[in-house]
C-alpha positions in Angstrom: -10.8 -14.7 -35.1 -11.5 -11.2 -33.6 -7.7 -10.6 -34.4 -8.6 -11.4 -37.9 -12.0 -9.6 -38.4 -9.8 -6.4 -36.8 -7.3 -6.3 -39.7 -10.0 -6.9 -42.5 -11.9 -3.9 -40.6 -8.5 -1.6 -40.8 -8.1 -2.8 -44.6 -11.7 -2.1 -45.4 -10.7 1.5 -43.5 -7.5 1.9 -45.6 -8.9 1.3 -49.1 -12.1 3.6 -48.3 -9.4 6.1 -47.1 -7.9 5.5 -50.4 -10.8 5.5 -52.9 -11.8 9.3 -51.0 -8.5 10.5 -51.4 -8.6 10.4 -55.1 -11.7 12.3 -55.3 -10.1 16.0 -55.2 -11.0 18.7 -52.4 -11.9 21.5 -53.6 -10.9 23.9 -50.7 -9.8 28.1 -50.8 -7.2 29.9 -48.9 -8.7 33.1 -50.0 -12.3 34.3 -51.7 -12.8 35.9 -54.9 -14.6 39.4 -54.4 -15.2 39.3 -58.2 -16.6 35.9 -59.4 -16.1 36.8 -62.9 -12.3 36.9 -63.1 -11.6 36.1 -67.0 -8.9 38.6 -68.4 -11.9 39.8 -70.3 -14.9 39.1 -68.7 -17.4 40.4 -71.0 -16.5 37.3 -73.4 -19.2 35.1 -72.1 -17.2 34.4 -68.8 -17.1 30.5 -69.5 -14.0 30.0 -67.4 -12.6 31.5 -64.1 -10.5 30.8 -61.5 -9.9 30.4 -57.7 -6.7 29.9 -55.7 -5.6 27.0 -57.4 -8.4 25.7 -59.5 -9.7 26.5 -62.6 -13.6 26.3 -63.5 -15.1 25.9 -66.7 -18.3 24.9 -68.9 -17.3 22.4 -71.1 -18.8 22.7 -75.1 -17.6 19.1 -75.6 -20.0 17.8 -73.1 -23.0 20.1 -74.1 -23.4 21.0 -70.6 -21.7 20.4 -67.4 -19.2 22.6 -65.4 -15.8 21.2 -64.3 -13.4 22.0 -62.0 -9.6 21.8 -62.8 -6.5 22.1 -60.6 -3.6 24.4 -62.4 -1.1 22.3 -64.0 -3.4 19.4 -64.2 -5.0 17.8 -67.0 -7.5 16.0 -65.1 -10.9 17.5 -64.9 -14.1 16.6 -62.2 -17.8 17.2 -63.2 -19.5 19.3 -60.6 -22.6 20.6 -62.1 -24.5 18.4 -64.7 -27.6 20.6 -64.7 -25.8 23.9 -66.0 -27.5 25.3 -69.1 -25.2 24.7 -72.4 -22.3 27.0 -72.5 -23.3 28.4 -68.9 -21.5 31.3 -67.7 -19.3 30.3 -64.9 -19.0 32.7 -61.8 -16.9 31.6 -58.7 -17.1 33.7 -55.5 -16.3 32.1 -51.8 -17.1 28.3 -52.0 -19.8 29.1 -54.2 -20.1 28.3 -58.1 -23.1 30.4 -60.0 -24.3 29.7 -63.3 -27.3 29.4 -65.7 -30.1 26.4 -65.3 -33.0 26.8 -66.9 -32.2 30.4 -67.5 -32.3 31.0 -64.1 -29.1 31.8 -61.9 -28.1 29.1 -59.7 -25.8 28.6 -56.5 -24.0 25.8 -56.3 -21.8 25.2 -52.5 -18.4 24.1 -53.1 -18.7 22.2 -49.1 -22.4 21.0 -49.1 -23.3 20.4 -52.2 -25.9 22.3 -52.1 -27.6 23.9 -55.2 -30.4 26.9 -54.8 -31.9 29.5 -57.3 -31.2 32.9 -56.6 -32.4 34.8 -59.4 -35.8 32.8 -60.4 -35.9 34.6 -63.8 -34.0 34.6 -67.1 -31.4 37.1 -67.0 -29.0 38.1 -70.1 -25.6 38.3 -68.1 -24.7 38.6 -64.5 -21.7 39.5 -62.5 -21.0 38.6 -58.6 -19.5 41.1 -56.8 -19.0 41.4 -53.1 -21.8 39.2 -52.0 -23.9 40.9 -54.6 -25.4 39.8 -58.1 -25.5 42.4 -60.7 -27.9 41.4 -63.5 -30.3 42.1 -66.7 -33.7 40.5 -66.6 -34.5 39.4 -70.1 -38.0 40.5 -69.6 -37.0 44.3 -68.9 -35.2 45.7 -71.7 -32.3 48.0 -70.2 -32.9 47.5 -66.5 -30.0 46.4 -64.6 -30.5 45.0 -61.0 -28.5 43.6 -58.1 -29.6 41.1 -55.7 -27.6 39.8 -52.7 -25.6 35.8 -53.2 -28.5 34.4 -51.2 -31.2 35.8 -53.4 -32.6 38.6 -51.4 -32.8 42.3 -51.3 -33.6 43.1 -55.1 -32.7 46.6 -55.8 -33.1 48.7 -59.4 -29.5 49.9 -60.1 -30.0 51.7 -63.6 -33.1 51.5 -66.5 -30.1 52.7 -69.0 -28.2 49.6 -70.1 -28.2 49.5 -73.8 -27.2 46.1 -74.2 -26.3 43.1 -72.0 -22.7 44.2 -71.9 -22.1 45.9 -68.7 -18.9 45.7 -66.5 -18.1 46.0 -62.5 -14.8 48.0 -61.5 -14.4 49.7 -57.8 -17.6 49.8 -56.5 -19.4 51.3 -59.6 -21.3 49.5 -62.9 -19.9 50.5 -66.4 -22.3 50.4 -69.7 -23.4 51.9 -72.6 -26.5 53.7 -73.1 -29.5 53.9 -75.6 -27.9 57.0 -76.8 -24.5 55.2 -77.3 -22.8 57.1 -74.4 -20.4 55.4 -72.1 -21.8 55.6 -68.6 -20.6 54.7 -64.9 -22.6 54.3 -61.9 -21.5 54.4 -58.7 -23.2 52.0 -56.4 -22.9 54.4 -53.1 -25.2 56.7 -54.8 -26.6 55.7 -57.8 -25.5 58.6 -59.6 -24.8 58.4 -63.5 -21.6 60.1 -65.2 -21.1 60.1 -68.9 -17.5 59.3 -69.4 -17.8 59.5 -73.7 -20.3 59.5 -76.9 -21.0 58.0 -79.7 -19.8 54.1 -78.9 -21.3 50.8 -79.5 -21.9 48.6 -76.5 -18.6 47.7 -74.6 -16.6 45.0 -76.6 -13.9 44.3 -74.1 -12.6 45.3 -70.2 -9.1 44.3 -70.0 -7.6 45.8 -66.6 -8.5 49.3 -66.1 -9.3 49.7 -69.9 -12.2 49.2 -71.8 -12.5 48.5 -75.7 -15.0 49.9 -78.0 -16.0 50.2 -81.6 -16.7 53.8 -82.1 -19.4 55.4 -84.6 -16.3 56.4 -87.2 -14.7 52.7 -87.2 -12.0 53.1 -84.9 -11.2 50.5 -82.3 -10.8 53.2 -79.3 -9.8 52.5 -75.3 -10.7 54.2 -72.5 -8.5 54.2 -69.4 -10.0 54.3 -65.9 -7.0 55.8 -64.2 -6.5 58.9 -66.9 -9.9 59.7 -67.8 -8.8 59.5 -71.5 -9.9 58.3 -74.8 -7.2 56.3 -77.4 -7.7 55.3 -80.9 -5.7 51.6 -80.9 -6.7 50.6 -84.2 -7.6 53.2 -86.7 -10.4 52.7 -89.2 -9.9 49.7 -91.5 -10.8 50.2 -95.4 -14.0 47.9 -94.7 -15.9 46.3 -91.7 -14.7 44.0 -89.2 -16.3 40.6 -89.2 -14.6 39.4 -86.1 -12.6 40.9 -83.4 -11.2 39.2 -81.1 -9.1 40.3 -77.7 -7.0 37.4 -77.3 -4.7 38.5 -74.1 -3.6 41.8 -72.6 -1.6 42.5 -75.6 -3.2 41.0 -78.7 -6.2 41.7 -80.9 -7.0 39.8 -83.4 -9.3 40.5 -86.3 -10.6 40.0 -89.9 -12.8 40.9 -92.6 -14.9 39.0 -94.8 -12.4 36.8 -96.1 -11.8 34.1 -93.1 -8.2 32.7 -94.6 -7.0 36.2 -93.9 -6.5 37.6 -90.3 -4.6 40.3 -88.5 -2.6 40.4 -85.4 -2.3 43.5 -83.4 0.3 43.6 -80.7 -1.1 46.6 -78.5 2.2 47.5 -76.6 4.2 47.7 -80.4 1.1 49.0 -81.8 1.9 46.9 -84.8 0.0 44.6 -86.9 0.9 41.7 -88.9 -1.0 39.0 -91.1 -1.7 36.2 -89.1 -2.3 32.5 -90.7 -1.8 30.5 -87.5 -5.2 30.0 -86.8 -8.9 30.7 -88.2 -10.2 33.3 -85.8 -13.5 32.5 -87.1 -13.5 29.4 -85.1 -11.7 31.0 -81.7 -13.6 31.3 -79.0 -13.9 32.9 -75.5 -10.4 33.0 -74.7 -9.1 33.6 -71.4 -5.7 34.3 -69.8 -5.1 32.4 -66.3 -1.3 32.4 -65.0 -0.1 33.3 -68.3 -1.9 30.1 -70.3 -4.2 30.8 -72.8 -7.8 29.0 -72.5 -10.2 29.0 -75.6 -12.4 27.1 -77.5 -11.9 26.2 -81.4 -14.7 24.9 -83.3 -17.7 26.3 -85.2 -19.2 27.7 -82.4 -22.1 29.9 -82.2 -23.2 27.4 -85.6 -22.7 24.5 -83.5 -22.6 23.7 -80.0 -19.7 21.4 -80.3 -16.2 22.9 -79.8 -12.9 21.7 -78.5 -11.5 23.2 -74.9 -8.0 24.1 -76.1 -4.9 25.7 -74.1 -1.5 27.2 -75.4 
């Protein structure tokens, strides 16, 4: 009888272990120093990655942040209280996201959730244990706060729109005078890098892309400290511009049935009819694979997440 009970206990233990093994263990061998890891994280940062995992906000389910192992089709719901279409940032063993317009921190090991920024903000970046963000009720002001929600500091009061970027201990943005500016985080001293540009559209690698006042798509290279016209002024105003990956820009004008594909390395443009770019949103590239949403965003929240 005792032996039979022992067999039952062993069997139950095995079943319990087997059931636990079906639940993915999300651990990291290294930590991101920049939590927004999209190739163009200014594009709403709905997808990010660390080690073997991809994390994303899912429009198909209205709200919720999922984890999915690379090269796997199975996704795991981690966070249910995220705002619809929340930004997602992963640094170390924590996910940072929006809930009720507050910036929240979800610890992957303990599952603990805490509010680190208890005020509505327009955009945030996590870098080196610091969060940089723009409060909605303080136009143009950009603050930093520790990843634990302490030691709040004013970085600048000159940000024209919510689009700012972080690179090698400097913050980049366009000010209300339409000047492109960098601010060193070491001494908070600003430096003007260019004039007469609209807010940053894209940061790809060490290059920034803008639409200038004359209607050209221009690029600023950090390494070369130089400006280049990428796409000359068009005959009509752009209706949509999509930075699809490091070598591809899609754009269209008022006719949604006609789009154009510009290849940066070849400096060439072809007409593009394979996809309605007006329904292509928030592309990201992870290990050569494209992740994006295909649907009627922002007019309707439902959209399907695709990969190429």
